[in-house]
PQR file with spaces between the fields and no chain letter, atoms N, CA, C, O and H, PARSE charges and radii, in Angstrom:
ATOM       1  N    UNK     1      67.280  236.141    7.201 -0.4000 1.5000
ATOM       2  CA   UNK     1      68.360  236.930    6.910 -0.0000 2.0000
ATOM       3  C    UNK     1      69.601  236.065    7.162  0.5500 1.7000
ATOM       4  O    UNK     1      69.693  235.480    8.242 -0.5500 1.4000
ATOM       5  N    UNK     2      70.611  235.940    6.184 -0.4000 1.5000
ATOM       6  CA   UNK     2      71.813  235.205    6.427 -0.0000 2.0000
ATOM       7  C    UNK     2      72.953  236.170    6.582  0.5500 1.7000
ATOM       8  O    UNK     2      73.051  237.237    5.976 -0.5500 1.4000
ATOM       9  H    UNK     2      70.536  236.415    5.307  0.4000 1.0000
ATOM      10  N    UNK     3      73.807  235.683    7.458 -0.4000 1.5000
ATOM      11  CA   UNK     3      75.208  236.645    7.531 -0.0000 2.0000
ATOM      12  C    UNK     3      76.077  236.537    6.336  0.5500 1.7000
ATOM      13  O    UNK     3      75.831  235.745    5.426 -0.5500 1.4000
ATOM      14  H    UNK     3      73.727  234.816    7.950  0.4000 1.0000
ATOM      15  N    UNK     4      76.981  237.249    6.344 -0.4000 1.5000
ATOM      16  CA   UNK     4      77.805  237.324    5.156 -0.0000 2.0000
ATOM      17  C    UNK     4      78.558  235.946    5.010  0.5500 1.7000
ATOM      18  O    UNK     4      78.750  235.421    3.914 -0.5500 1.4000
ATOM      19  H    UNK     4      77.180  237.892    7.083  0.4000 1.0000
ATOM      20  N    UNK     5      78.985  235.382    6.263 -0.4000 1.5000
ATOM      21  CA   UNK     5      79.587  234.179    6.098 -0.0000 2.0000
ATOM      22  C    UNK     5      78.769  233.021    5.693  0.5500 1.7000
ATOM      23  O    UNK     5      79.278  232.151    4.986 -0.5500 1.4000
ATOM      24  H    UNK     5      78.828  235.809    7.154  0.4000 1.0000
ATOM      25  N    UNK     6      77.513  232.936    6.092 -0.4000 1.5000
ATOM      26  CA   UNK     6      76.549  232.085    5.730 -0.0000 2.0000
ATOM      27  C    UNK     6      76.239  232.222    4.229  0.5500 1.7000
ATOM      28  O    UNK     6      75.916  231.193    3.635 -0.5500 1.4000
ATOM      29  H    UNK     6      77.100  233.642    6.667  0.4000 1.0000
ATOM      30  N    UNK     7      76.302  233.356    3.568 -0.4000 1.5000
ATOM      31  CA   UNK     7      76.112  233.694    2.312 -0.0000 2.0000
ATOM      32  C    UNK     7      77.315  233.080    1.434  0.5500 1.7000
ATOM      33  O    UNK     7      77.112  232.414    0.418 -0.5500 1.4000
ATOM      34  H    UNK     7      76.564  234.192    4.050  0.4000 1.0000
ATOM      35  N    UNK     8      78.478  233.356    1.898 -0.4000 1.5000
ATOM      36  CA   UNK     8      79.746  232.886    1.428 -0.0000 2.0000
ATOM      37  C    UNK     8      79.884  231.348    1.367  0.5500 1.7000
ATOM      38  O    UNK     8      80.517  230.800    0.465 -0.5500 1.4000
ATOM      39  H    UNK     8      78.643  233.897    2.723  0.4000 1.0000
ATOM      40  N    UNK     9      79.265  230.667    2.369 -0.4000 1.5000
ATOM      41  CA   UNK     9      79.166  229.164    2.339 -0.0000 2.0000
ATOM      42  C    UNK     9      78.285  228.730    1.360  0.5500 1.7000
ATOM      43  O    UNK     9      78.553  227.821    0.574 -0.5500 1.4000
ATOM      44  H    UNK     9      78.751  231.112    3.102  0.4000 1.0000
ATOM      45  N    UNK    10      77.164  229.394    1.381 -0.4000 1.5000
ATOM      46  CA   UNK    10      76.107  228.896    0.340 -0.0000 2.0000
ATOM      47  C    UNK    10      76.629  228.998   -1.053  0.5500 1.7000
ATOM      48  O    UNK    10      76.394  228.090   -1.850 -0.5500 1.4000
ATOM      49  H    UNK    10      76.946  230.132    2.019  0.4000 1.0000
ATOM      50  N    UNK    11      77.366  230.115   -1.416 -0.4000 1.5000
ATOM      51  CA   UNK    11      77.888  230.311   -2.712 -0.0000 2.0000
ATOM      52  C    UNK    11      78.994  229.333   -3.031  0.5500 1.7000
ATOM      53  O    UNK    11      79.120  228.893   -4.174 -0.5500 1.4000
ATOM      54  H    UNK    11      77.556  230.852   -0.768  0.4000 1.0000
ATOM      55  N    UNK    12      79.797  228.984   -2.046 -0.4000 1.5000
ATOM      56  CA   UNK    12      80.792  228.183   -2.154 -0.0000 2.0000
ATOM      57  C    UNK    12      80.287  226.656   -2.371  0.5500 1.7000
ATOM      58  O    UNK    12      80.881  225.808   -3.038 -0.5500 1.4000
ATOM      59  H    UNK    12      79.695  229.341   -1.117  0.4000 1.0000
ATOM      60  N    UNK    13      79.105  226.490   -1.692 -0.4000 1.5000
ATOM      61  CA   UNK    13      78.534  225.159   -2.063 -0.0000 2.0000
ATOM      62  C    UNK    13      77.902  225.021   -3.465  0.5500 1.7000
ATOM      63  O    UNK    13      77.840  223.963   -4.092 -0.5500 1.4000
ATOM      64  H    UNK    13      78.623  227.179   -1.151  0.4000 1.0000
ATOM      65  N    UNK    14      77.486  226.103   -3.840 -0.4000 1.5000
ATOM      66  CA   UNK    14      77.070  226.119   -5.404 -0.0000 2.0000
ATOM      67  C    UNK    14      78.097  225.952   -6.321  0.5500 1.7000
ATOM      68  O    UNK    14      77.934  225.247   -7.317 -0.5500 1.4000
ATOM      69  H    UNK    14      77.537  226.962   -3.331  0.4000 1.0000
ATOM      70  N    UNK    15      79.202  226.562   -6.073 -0.4000 1.5000
ATOM      71  CA   UNK    15      80.410  226.489   -6.969 -0.0000 2.0000
ATOM      72  C    UNK    15      81.263  225.197   -6.864  0.5500 1.7000
ATOM      73  O    UNK    15      81.854  224.765   -7.854 -0.5500 1.4000
ATOM      74  H    UNK    15      79.335  227.134   -5.264  0.4000 1.0000
ATOM      75  N    UNK    16      81.330  224.493   -5.480 -0.4000 1.5000
ATOM      76  CA   UNK    16      82.027  223.484   -5.213 -0.0000 2.0000
ATOM      77  C    UNK    16      81.215  222.448   -4.314  0.5500 1.7000
ATOM      78  O    UNK    16      81.540  222.200   -3.153 -0.5500 1.4000
ATOM      79  H    UNK    16      80.850  224.844   -4.676  0.4000 1.0000
ATOM      80  N    UNK    17      80.290  221.955   -4.863 -0.4000 1.5000
ATOM      81  CA   UNK    17      79.425  221.116   -3.935 -0.0000 2.0000
ATOM      82  C    UNK    17      80.194  219.862   -3.342  0.5500 1.7000
ATOM      83  O    UNK    17      79.817  219.355   -2.285 -0.5500 1.4000
ATOM      84  H    UNK    17      80.026  222.157   -5.806  0.4000 1.0000
ATOM      85  N    UNK    18      81.204  219.411   -3.999 -0.4000 1.5000
ATOM      86  CA   UNK    18      82.136  218.220   -3.380 -0.0000 2.0000
ATOM      87  C    UNK    18      82.675  218.628   -2.011  0.5500 1.7000
ATOM      88  O    UNK    18      82.932  217.776   -1.160 -0.5500 1.4000
ATOM      89  H    UNK    18      81.511  219.822   -4.857  0.4000 1.0000
ATOM      90  N    UNK    19      82.846  219.940   -1.804 -0.4000 1.5000
ATOM      91  CA   UNK    19      83.364  220.215   -0.414 -0.0000 2.0000
ATOM      92  C    UNK    19      82.437  219.943    0.707  0.5500 1.7000
ATOM      93  O    UNK    19      82.785  219.804    1.880 -0.5500 1.4000
ATOM      94  H    UNK    19      82.637  220.631   -2.495  0.4000 1.0000
ATOM      95  N    UNK    20      81.178  219.877    0.231 -0.4000 1.5000
ATOM      96  CA   UNK    20      80.068  219.801    1.350 -0.0000 2.0000
ATOM      97  C    UNK    20      79.518  218.394    1.348  0.5500 1.7000
ATOM      98  O    UNK    20      78.513  218.138    2.011 -0.5500 1.4000
ATOM      99  H    UNK    20      80.896  219.990   -0.722  0.4000 1.0000
ATOM     100  N    UNK    21      80.141  217.459    0.623 -0.4000 1.5000
ATOM     101  CA   UNK    21      79.741  215.888    0.595 -0.0000 2.0000
ATOM     102  C    UNK    21      80.318  215.319    1.760  0.5500 1.7000
ATOM     103  O    UNK    21      81.497  214.967    1.798 -0.5500 1.4000
ATOM     104  H    UNK    21      80.957  217.666    0.084  0.4000 1.0000
ATOM     105  N    UNK    22      79.422  215.201    2.841 -0.4000 1.5000
ATOM     106  CA   UNK    22      79.840  214.595    4.019 -0.0000 2.0000
ATOM     107  C    UNK    22      79.986  212.990    3.823  0.5500 1.7000
ATOM     108  O    UNK    22      80.138  212.307    4.835 -0.5500 1.4000
ATOM     109  H    UNK    22      78.464  215.487    2.810  0.4000 1.0000
ATOM     110  N    UNK    23      79.949  212.453    2.719 -0.4000 1.5000
ATOM     111  CA   UNK    23      79.943  211.167    2.505 -0.0000 2.0000
ATOM     112  C    UNK    23      81.335  210.801    2.077  0.5500 1.7000
ATOM     113  O    UNK    23      81.676  209.629    1.914 -0.5500 1.4000
ATOM     114  H    UNK    23      79.825  213.007    1.896  0.4000 1.0000
ATOM     115  N    UNK    24      82.176  211.883    1.888 -0.4000 1.5000
ATOM     116  CA   UNK    24      83.626  211.657    1.490 -0.0000 2.0000
ATOM     117  C    UNK    24      84.526  212.275    2.743  0.5500 1.7000
ATOM     118  O    UNK    24      84.040  213.091    3.527 -0.5500 1.4000
ATOM     119  H    UNK    24      81.900  212.835    2.020  0.4000 1.0000
ATOM     120  N    UNK    25      85.775  211.835    2.835 -0.4000 1.5000
ATOM     121  CA   UNK    25      86.741  212.281    3.727 -0.0000 2.0000
ATOM     122  C    UNK    25      87.007  213.701    3.562  0.5500 1.7000
ATOM     123  O    UNK    25      87.084  214.402    4.571 -0.5500 1.4000
ATOM     124  H    UNK    25      86.170  211.173    2.198  0.4000 1.0000
ATOM     125  N    UNK    26      87.161  214.223    2.364 -0.4000 1.5000
ATOM     126  CA   UNK    26      87.353  215.557    2.090 -0.0000 2.0000
ATOM     127  C    UNK    26      86.117  216.440    2.526  0.5500 1.7000
ATOM     128  O    UNK    26      86.312  217.517    3.089 -0.5500 1.4000
ATOM     129  H    UNK    26      87.099  213.653    1.544  0.4000 1.0000
ATOM     130  N    UNK    27      84.970  216.022    2.288 -0.4000 1.5000
ATOM     131  CA   UNK    27      83.789  216.586    2.565 -0.0000 2.0000
ATOM     132  C    UNK    27      83.535  216.751    4.079  0.5500 1.7000
ATOM     133  O    UNK    27      83.109  217.811    4.537 -0.5500 1.4000
ATOM     134  H    UNK    27      84.812  215.147    1.830  0.4000 1.0000
ATOM     135  N    UNK    28      83.807  215.683    4.835 -0.4000 1.5000
ATOM     136  CA   UNK    28      83.796  215.670    6.312 -0.0000 2.0000
ATOM     137  C    UNK    28      84.678  216.677    6.903  0.5500 1.7000
ATOM     138  O    UNK    28      84.313  217.544    7.697 -0.5500 1.4000
ATOM     139  H    UNK    28      84.153  214.822    4.463  0.4000 1.0000
ATOM     140  N    UNK    29      86.006  216.482    6.408 -0.4000 1.5000
ATOM     141  CA   UNK    29      86.915  217.339    6.879 -0.0000 2.0000
ATOM     142  C    UNK    29      86.622  218.826    6.704  0.5500 1.7000
ATOM     143  O    UNK    29      86.740  219.586    7.666 -0.5500 1.4000
ATOM     144  H    UNK    29      86.303  215.778    5.764  0.4000 1.0000
ATOM     145  N    UNK    30      86.251  219.249    5.530 -0.4000 1.5000
ATOM     146  CA   UNK    30      85.958  220.532    5.137 -0.0000 2.0000
ATOM     147  C    UNK    30      84.776  221.238    6.108  0.5500 1.7000
ATOM     148  O    UNK    30      84.905  222.306    6.706 -0.5500 1.4000
ATOM     149  H    UNK    30      86.155  218.632    4.749  0.4000 1.0000
ATOM     150  N    UNK    31      83.658  220.412    6.111 -0.4000 1.5000
ATOM     151  CA   UNK    31      82.467  220.821    6.934 -0.0000 2.0000
ATOM     152  C    UNK    31      82.833  220.837    8.366  0.5500 1.7000
ATOM     153  O    UNK    31      82.399  221.778    9.030 -0.5500 1.4000
ATOM     154  H    UNK    31      83.553  219.544    5.625  0.4000 1.0000
ATOM     155  N    UNK    32      83.560  219.946    8.944 -0.4000 1.5000
ATOM     156  CA   UNK    32      84.022  219.932   10.429 -0.0000 2.0000
ATOM     157  C    UNK    32      84.856  221.169   10.651  0.5500 1.7000
ATOM     158  O    UNK    32      84.607  221.857   11.640 -0.5500 1.4000
ATOM     159  H    UNK    32      83.913  219.181    8.404  0.4000 1.0000
ATOM     160  N    UNK    33      85.832  221.520    9.813 -0.4000 1.5000
ATOM     161  CA   UNK    33      86.722  222.498   10.133 -0.0000 2.0000
ATOM     162  C    UNK    33      86.153  223.894    9.864  0.5500 1.7000
ATOM     163  O    UNK    33      86.377  224.850   10.607 -0.5500 1.4000
ATOM     164  H    UNK    33      86.033  220.961    9.009  0.4000 1.0000
ATOM     165  N    UNK    34      85.459  223.950    8.839 -0.4000 1.5000
ATOM     166  CA   UNK    34      84.888  225.427    8.472 -0.0000 2.0000
ATOM     167  C    UNK    34      83.557  225.760    9.302  0.5500 1.7000
ATOM     168  O    UNK    34      83.251  226.937    9.493 -0.5500 1.4000
ATOM     169  H    UNK    34      85.276  223.174    8.235  0.4000 1.0000
ATOM     170  N    UNK    35      82.847  224.813    9.744 -0.4000 1.5000
ATOM     171  CA   UNK    35      81.685  225.001   10.644 -0.0000 2.0000
ATOM     172  C    UNK    35      81.999  225.742   11.955  0.5500 1.7000
ATOM     173  O    UNK    35      81.138  226.336   12.603 -0.5500 1.4000
ATOM     174  H    UNK    35      83.095  223.857    9.589  0.4000 1.0000
ATOM     175  N    UNK    36      83.287  225.663   12.293 -0.4000 1.5000
ATOM     176  CA   UNK    36      83.840  226.323   13.520 -0.0000 2.0000
ATOM     177  C    UNK    36      83.820  227.839   13.200  0.5500 1.7000
ATOM     178  O    UNK    36      83.616  228.592   14.152 -0.5500 1.4000
ATOM     179  H    UNK    36      83.986  225.180   11.766  0.4000 1.0000
ATOM     180  N    UNK    37      83.999  228.344   12.035 -0.4000 1.5000
ATOM     181  CA   UNK    37      83.786  229.791   11.785 -0.0000 2.0000
ATOM     182  C    UNK    37      82.463  230.322   11.967  0.5500 1.7000
ATOM     183  O    UNK    37      82.268  231.488   12.310 -0.5500 1.4000
ATOM     184  H    UNK    37      84.165  227.732   11.262  0.4000 1.0000
ATOM     185  N    UNK    38      81.507  229.447   11.732 -0.4000 1.5000
ATOM     186  CA   UNK    38      80.107  229.871   11.814 -0.0000 2.0000
ATOM     187  C    UNK    38      79.871  230.057   13.354  0.5500 1.7000
ATOM     188  O    UNK    38      79.137  230.992   13.672 -0.5500 1.4000
ATOM     189  H    UNK    38      81.666  228.500   11.454  0.4000 1.0000
ATOM     190  N    UNK    39      80.380  229.316   14.296 -0.4000 1.5000
ATOM     191  CA   UNK    39      80.111  229.358   15.576 -0.0000 2.0000
ATOM     192  C    UNK    39      80.873  230.607   16.155  0.5500 1.7000
ATOM     193  O    UNK    39      80.358  231.317   17.018 -0.5500 1.4000
ATOM     194  H    UNK    39      80.976  228.556   14.038  0.4000 1.0000
ATOM     195  N    UNK    40      82.245  230.864   15.589 -0.4000 1.5000
ATOM     196  CA   UNK    40      82.948  232.002   15.984 -0.0000 2.0000
ATOM     197  C    UNK    40      82.067  233.274   15.620  0.5500 1.7000
ATOM     198  O    UNK    40      81.985  234.188   16.441 -0.5500 1.4000
ATOM     199  H    UNK    40      82.664  230.288   14.887  0.4000 1.0000
ATOM     200  N    UNK    41      81.439  233.340   14.456 -0.4000 1.5000
ATOM     201  CA   UNK    41      80.699  234.493   13.984 -0.0000 2.0000
ATOM     202  C    UNK    41      79.510  234.522   14.755  0.5500 1.7000
ATOM     203  O    UNK    41      79.083  235.651   14.999 -0.5500 1.4000
ATOM     204  H    UNK    41      81.506  232.598   13.789  0.4000 1.0000
ATOM     205  N    UNK    42      78.882  233.576   15.190 -0.4000 1.5000
ATOM     206  CA   UNK    42      77.778  233.601   16.137 -0.0000 2.0000
ATOM     207  C    UNK    42      78.022  234.165   17.432  0.5500 1.7000
ATOM     208  O    UNK    42      77.212  234.948   17.929 -0.5500 1.4000
ATOM     209  H    UNK    42      79.229  232.659   14.992  0.4000 1.0000
ATOM     210  N    UNK    43      79.155  233.802   18.059 -0.4000 1.5000
ATOM     211  CA   UNK    43      79.672  234.386   19.261 -0.0000 2.0000
ATOM     212  C    UNK    43      80.019  235.872   19.013  0.5500 1.7000
ATOM     213  O    UNK    43      79.725  236.676   19.897 -0.5500 1.4000
ATOM     214  H    UNK    43      79.813  233.167   17.656  0.4000 1.0000
ATOM     215  N    UNK    44      80.534  236.239   18.045 -0.4000 1.5000
ATOM     216  CA   UNK    44      80.921  237.676   17.763 -0.0000 2.0000
ATOM     217  C    UNK    44      79.594  238.558   17.699  0.5500 1.7000
ATOM     218  O    UNK    44      79.540  239.701   18.152 -0.5500 1.4000
ATOM     219  H    UNK    44      80.773  235.585   17.327  0.4000 1.0000
ATOM     220  N    UNK    45      78.580  237.930   17.114 -0.4000 1.5000
ATOM     221  CA   UNK    45      77.276  238.709   16.915 -0.0000 2.0000
ATOM     222  C    UNK    45      76.607  238.924   18.226  0.5500 1.7000
ATOM     223  O    UNK    45      76.008  239.975   18.454 -0.5500 1.4000
ATOM     224  H    UNK    45      78.624  237.001   16.746  0.4000 1.0000
ATOM     225  N    UNK    46      76.697  237.879   19.168 -0.4000 1.5000
ATOM     226  CA   UNK    46      76.195  237.880   20.436 -0.0000 2.0000
ATOM     227  C    UNK    46      76.981  239.025   21.316  0.5500 1.7000
ATOM     228  O    UNK    46      76.389  239.827   22.037 -0.5500 1.4000
ATOM     229  H    UNK    46      77.184  237.026   18.983  0.4000 1.0000
ATOM     230  N    UNK    47      78.335  238.980   21.154 -0.4000 1.5000
ATOM     231  CA   UNK    47      79.182  239.752   21.885 -0.0000 2.0000
ATOM     232  C    UNK    47      78.907  241.250   21.385  0.5500 1.7000
ATOM     233  O    UNK    47      78.923  242.193   22.176 -0.5500 1.4000
ATOM     234  H    UNK    47      78.816  238.328   20.568  0.4000 1.0000
ATOM     235  N    UNK    48      78.672  241.391   20.113 -0.4000 1.5000
ATOM     236  CA   UNK    48      78.339  242.786   19.634 -0.0000 2.0000
ATOM     237  C    UNK    48      77.108  243.211   20.317  0.5500 1.7000
ATOM     238  O    UNK    48      77.076  244.306   20.880 -0.5500 1.4000
ATOM     239  H    UNK    48      78.660  240.625   19.471  0.4000 1.0000
ATOM     240  N    UNK    49      76.124  242.447   20.307 -0.4000 1.5000
ATOM     241  CA   UNK    49      74.834  242.784   20.951 -0.0000 2.0000
ATOM     242  C    UNK    49      75.091  243.251   22.406  0.5500 1.7000
ATOM     243  O    UNK    49      74.570  244.297   22.791 -0.5500 1.4000
ATOM     244  H    UNK    49      76.150  241.558   19.849  0.4000 1.0000
ATOM     245  N    UNK    50      75.781  242.604   23.127 -0.4000 1.5000
ATOM     246  CA   UNK    50      75.955  242.685   24.611 -0.0000 2.0000
ATOM     247  C    UNK    50      76.883  243.814   24.867  0.5500 1.7000
ATOM     248  O    UNK    50      76.705  244.521   25.860 -0.5500 1.4000
ATOM     249  H    UNK    50      76.205  241.754   22.814  0.4000 1.0000
ATOM     250  N    UNK    51      77.907  244.045   24.004 -0.4000 1.5000
ATOM     251  CA   UNK    51      78.853  245.048   24.456 -0.0000 2.0000
ATOM     252  C    UNK    51      78.602  246.488   23.703  0.5500 1.7000
ATOM     253  O    UNK    51      78.929  247.525   24.279 -0.5500 1.4000
ATOM     254  H    UNK    51      78.051  243.472   23.198  0.4000 1.0000
ATOM     255  N    UNK    52      78.074  246.510   22.538 -0.4000 1.5000
ATOM     256  CA   UNK    52      77.853  247.725   21.629 -0.0000 2.0000
ATOM     257  C    UNK    52      77.022  248.679   22.465  0.5500 1.7000
ATOM     258  O    UNK    52      77.313  249.872   22.391 -0.5500 1.4000
ATOM     259  H    UNK    52      77.808  245.667   22.070  0.4000 1.0000
ATOM     260  N    UNK    53      76.180  248.361   23.128 -0.4000 1.5000
ATOM     261  CA   UNK    53      75.302  249.249   23.779 -0.0000 2.0000
ATOM     262  C    UNK    53      75.920  250.211   24.674  0.5500 1.7000
ATOM     263  O    UNK    53      75.291  251.217   25.004 -0.5500 1.4000
ATOM     264  H    UNK    53      75.943  247.392   23.188  0.4000 1.0000
ATOM     265  N    UNK    54      77.151  249.982   25.117 -0.4000 1.5000
ATOM     266  CA   UNK    54      77.921  250.769   25.930 -0.0000 2.0000
ATOM     267  C    UNK    54      78.756  251.685   25.043  0.5500 1.7000
ATOM     268  O    UNK    54      79.318  252.636   25.588 -0.5500 1.4000
ATOM     269  H    UNK    54      77.662  249.165   24.849  0.4000 1.0000
ATOM     270  N    UNK    55      78.884  251.510   23.833 -0.4000 1.5000
ATOM     271  CA   UNK    55      79.613  252.281   22.829 -0.0000 2.0000
ATOM     272  C    UNK    55      78.773  253.474   22.360  0.5500 1.7000
ATOM     273  O    UNK    55      77.546  253.406   22.428 -0.5500 1.4000
ATOM     274  H    UNK    55      78.427  250.738   23.391  0.4000 1.0000
ATOM     275  N    UNK    56      79.376  254.540   21.896 -0.4000 1.5000
ATOM     276  CA   UNK    56      78.616  255.531   21.266 -0.0000 2.0000
ATOM     277  C    UNK    56      77.912  255.079   20.153  0.5500 1.7000
ATOM     278  O    UNK    56      76.804  255.561   19.915 -0.5500 1.4000
ATOM     279  H    UNK    56      80.373  254.595   21.840  0.4000 1.0000
ATOM     280  N    UNK    57      78.472  254.090   19.328 -0.4000 1.5000
ATOM     281  CA   UNK    57      77.828  253.768   18.103 -0.0000 2.0000
ATOM     282  C    UNK    57      78.338  252.308   17.762  0.5500 1.7000
ATOM     283  O    UNK    57      79.390  251.883   18.240 -0.5500 1.4000
ATOM     284  H    UNK    57      79.372  253.699   19.521  0.4000 1.0000
ATOM     285  N    UNK    58      77.585  251.604   16.960 -0.4000 1.5000
ATOM     286  CA   UNK    58      78.100  250.250   16.467 -0.0000 2.0000
ATOM     287  C    UNK    58      79.382  250.455   15.688  0.5500 1.7000
ATOM     288  O    UNK    58      80.277  249.612   15.729 -0.5500 1.4000
ATOM     289  H    UNK    58      76.730  251.949   16.572  0.4000 1.0000
ATOM     290  N    UNK    59      79.482  251.632   14.939 -0.4000 1.5000
ATOM     291  CA   UNK    59      80.786  251.769   14.138 -0.0000 2.0000
ATOM     292  C    UNK    59      81.885  251.883   14.946  0.5500 1.7000
ATOM     293  O    UNK    59      82.962  251.411   14.584 -0.5500 1.4000
ATOM     294  H    UNK    59      78.755  252.317   14.906  0.4000 1.0000
ATOM     295  N    UNK    60      81.740  252.516   16.122 -0.4000 1.5000
ATOM     296  CA   UNK    60      82.880  252.856   17.083 -0.0000 2.0000
ATOM     297  C    UNK    60      83.271  251.399   17.638  0.5500 1.7000
ATOM     298  O    UNK    60      84.453  251.106   17.817 -0.5500 1.4000
ATOM     299  H    UNK    60      80.864  252.900   16.416  0.4000 1.0000
ATOM     300  N    UNK    61      82.320  250.580   17.879 -0.4000 1.5000
ATOM     301  CA   UNK    61      82.662  249.175   18.537 -0.0000 2.0000
ATOM     302  C    UNK    61      83.350  248.416   17.547  0.5500 1.7000
ATOM     303  O    UNK    61      84.321  247.755   17.916 -0.5500 1.4000
ATOM     304  H    UNK    61      81.360  250.818   17.735  0.4000 1.0000
ATOM     305  N    UNK    62      82.941  248.401   16.124 -0.4000 1.5000
ATOM     306  CA   UNK    62      83.562  247.702   15.082 -0.0000 2.0000
ATOM     307  C    UNK    62      84.908  248.154   14.996  0.5500 1.7000
ATOM     308  O    UNK    62      85.837  247.352   15.090 -0.5500 1.4000
ATOM     309  H    UNK    62      82.152  248.938   15.824  0.4000 1.0000
ATOM     310  N    UNK    63      85.111  249.513   14.806 -0.4000 1.5000
ATOM     311  CA   UNK    63      86.490  249.904   14.604 -0.0000 2.0000
ATOM     312  C    UNK    63      87.515  249.430   15.772  0.5500 1.7000
ATOM     313  O    UNK    63      88.604  248.890   15.574 -0.5500 1.4000
ATOM     314  H    UNK    63      84.356  250.165   14.730  0.4000 1.0000
ATOM     315  N    UNK    64      86.946  249.740   17.013 -0.4000 1.5000
ATOM     316  CA   UNK    64      87.866  249.255   18.161 -0.0000 2.0000
ATOM     317  C    UNK    64      88.049  247.886   18.269  0.5500 1.7000
ATOM     318  O    UNK    64      89.131  247.523   18.729 -0.5500 1.4000
ATOM     319  H    UNK    64      86.062  250.178   17.174  0.4000 1.0000
ATOM     320  N    UNK    65      87.153  246.954   17.918 -0.4000 1.5000
ATOM     321  CA   UNK    65      87.152  245.586   18.100 -0.0000 2.0000
ATOM     322  C    UNK    65      87.901  244.833   16.760  0.5500 1.7000
ATOM     323  O    UNK    65      88.731  243.941   16.937 -0.5500 1.4000
ATOM     324  H    UNK    65      86.274  247.249   17.545  0.4000 1.0000
ATOM     325  N    UNK    66      87.565  245.232   15.603 -0.4000 1.5000
ATOM     326  CA   UNK    66      88.068  244.569   14.544 -0.0000 2.0000
ATOM     327  C    UNK    66      89.075  245.150   13.623  0.5500 1.7000
ATOM     328  O    UNK    66      89.840  244.426   12.985 -0.5500 1.4000
ATOM     329  H    UNK    66      86.891  245.957   15.459  0.4000 1.0000
ATOM     330  N    UNK    67      89.090  246.494   13.539 -0.4000 1.5000
ATOM     331  CA   UNK    67      89.939  247.170   12.777 -0.0000 2.0000
ATOM     332  C    UNK    67      91.300  247.307   13.240  0.5500 1.7000
ATOM     333  O    UNK    67      92.247  247.447   12.466 -0.5500 1.4000
ATOM     334  H    UNK    67      88.469  247.082   14.057  0.4000 1.0000
ATOM     335  N    UNK    68      91.424  247.258   14.742 -0.4000 1.5000
ATOM     336  CA   UNK    68      92.757  247.280   15.293 -0.0000 2.0000
ATOM     337  C    UNK    68      93.511  246.057   15.325  0.5500 1.7000
ATOM     338  O    UNK    68      94.604  246.072   15.890 -0.5500 1.4000
ATOM     339  H    UNK    68      90.655  247.144   15.370  0.4000 1.0000
ATOM     340  N    UNK    69      93.091  245.016   14.808 -0.4000 1.5000
ATOM     341  CA   UNK    69      93.842  243.769   14.706 -0.0000 2.0000
ATOM     342  C    UNK    69      94.899  243.778   13.665  0.5500 1.7000
ATOM     343  O    UNK    69      95.598  242.780   13.487 -0.5500 1.4000
ATOM     344  H    UNK    69      92.203  245.004   14.348  0.4000 1.0000
């Protein structure tokens, strides 16, 4: 199963493959900068797993964590 962000990057690569060409400066820059978002997402998923068990529901955790921003 892929996360929504992974799906978005896969679709983006289909539509704009040059962005992912690490043999070009543009491609290396894009991949390096945007791969950080995948790491942030990974950390959020782990945090959700560790913290959400103390909430009444995952929806409560989501609303308190992400919708209040």
